[in-house]
C-alpha positions as CSV (number, residue, x, y, z in Angstrom):
1,X,8.3,-3.8,15.8
2,X,11.3,-2.9,13.3
3,X,10.7,0.9,12.2
4,X,11.4,0.1,8.6
5,X,8.7,-2.4,8.2
6,X,6.4,0.1,9.9
7,X,7.2,2.8,7.6
8,X,7.0,0.5,4.3
9,X,3.6,-0.8,5.4
10,X,2.5,2.7,5.9
11,X,3.6,3.8,2.4
12,X,1.7,0.7,0.9
13,X,-1.6,2.0,2.4
14,X,-1.0,5.4,1.2
15,X,-2.2,5.0,-2.6
16,X,-1.7,8.9,-3.3
17,X,2.1,8.5,-3.6
18,X,2.8,7.9,-7.5
19,X,5.6,5.7,-6.5
20,X,7.3,5.5,-3.3
21,X,10.7,7.1,-2.8
22,X,13.8,4.6,-3.0
23,X,14.5,3.1,0.3
24,X,17.4,0.5,1.1
25,X,15.0,-2.3,0.1
26,X,14.6,-0.8,-3.7
27,X,18.1,1.0,-4.2
28,X,19.2,-2.6,-5.8
29,X,16.5,-2.2,-8.4
30,X,18.1,-0.4,-11.7
31,X,16.8,3.3,-12.1
32,X,15.7,2.4,-15.3
33,X,12.9,0.1,-13.6
34,X,11.4,3.4,-11.6
35,X,11.5,5.3,-14.8
36,X,9.6,2.5,-16.9
37,X,6.9,2.3,-14.1
38,X,6.4,5.8,-13.4
39,X,6.0,6.4,-17.4
40,X,3.7,3.4,-17.7
41,X,1.5,3.3,-14.3
42,X,0.0,6.5,-13.4
43,X,-1.9,7.7,-10.4
44,X,-4.5,10.6,-10.7
45,X,-6.9,11.1,-8.0
46,X,-9.6,12.6,-10.4
47,X,-9.4,9.6,-12.5
48,X,-10.8,6.0,-12.1
49,X,-10.9,6.8,-8.1
50,X,-7.0,7.2,-8.1
51,X,-6.6,3.5,-9.1
52,X,-3.6,2.8,-10.9
53,X,-4.1,3.2,-14.6
54,X,-2.2,2.9,-17.8
55,X,-0.2,6.0,-19.2
56,X,-3.1,8.6,-17.7
57,X,-5.9,6.6,-19.9
58,X,-8.8,5.4,-18.2
59,X,-7.8,1.7,-18.4
60,X,-7.3,0.5,-14.9
61,X,-4.2,-1.9,-14.1
62,X,-6.8,-4.2,-12.7
63,X,-8.7,-4.2,-15.9
64,X,-5.6,-5.6,-17.9
65,X,-5.0,-8.0,-14.6
66,X,-8.3,-9.5,-14.8
67,X,-8.0,-10.0,-18.7
68,X,-5.1,-11.8,-18.4
69,X,-6.5,-13.9,-15.2
70,X,-9.6,-14.9,-17.3
71,X,-6.8,-16.3,-19.9
72,X,-7.3,-13.7,-22.4
73,X,-4.2,-13.7,-24.6
74,X,-1.9,-10.6,-24.8
75,X,-2.5,-10.5,-28.5
76,X,-6.2,-10.3,-28.2
77,X,-5.7,-7.7,-25.5
78,X,-3.8,-5.7,-27.6
79,X,-6.3,-6.3,-30.3
80,X,-9.4,-5.1,-28.4
81,X,-7.6,-2.1,-27.0
82,X,-5.4,-0.7,-29.8
83,X,-3.9,2.0,-27.8
84,X,-2.0,-0.2,-25.6
85,X,1.1,-1.3,-26.0
86,X,2.9,-4.6,-25.2
87,X,5.2,-3.0,-22.6
88,X,1.9,-1.4,-20.9
89,X,0.9,-5.2,-20.2
90,X,4.4,-6.1,-19.0
91,X,3.9,-2.8,-16.8
92,X,1.0,-4.0,-15.1
93,X,2.4,-7.5,-14.4
94,X,5.5,-5.8,-12.5
95,X,3.0,-3.7,-10.7
96,X,0.9,-6.7,-9.4
97,X,4.2,-8.3,-8.3
98,X,5.6,-5.4,-6.7
99,X,2.2,-4.7,-4.9
100,X,2.3,-8.6,-3.7
101,X,5.6,-8.3,-2.3
102,X,5.1,-6.7,0.8
103,X,5.6,-7.4,4.7
104,X,2.7,-8.9,6.8
105,X,2.5,-7.4,10.3
106,X,0.9,-9.8,12.7
107,X,-0.6,-8.4,15.9
108,X,0.2,-10.2,19.0
């Protein structure tokens, strides 16, 4: 097995890391992206079971994604949660896309 793929899989499994340090696969992403995500999506072991939340509030990324998946318009989400900003919803979608994009290891 390629050692780089194994390390990425281990890092993905460790949810205690706020955001993984840049690797050769993520160095192409502009630094502003990492800054944007680390300011918007936070991890705190003492809050919501360590699940990813929005800006340290008790609103989980999953909650926003569930609302979007149910067809709730962004404007309605922002009305129901006035302390959310449109960039928070974008950050949730970016986070979900990044989490879904990982190597799949097949045991033989």
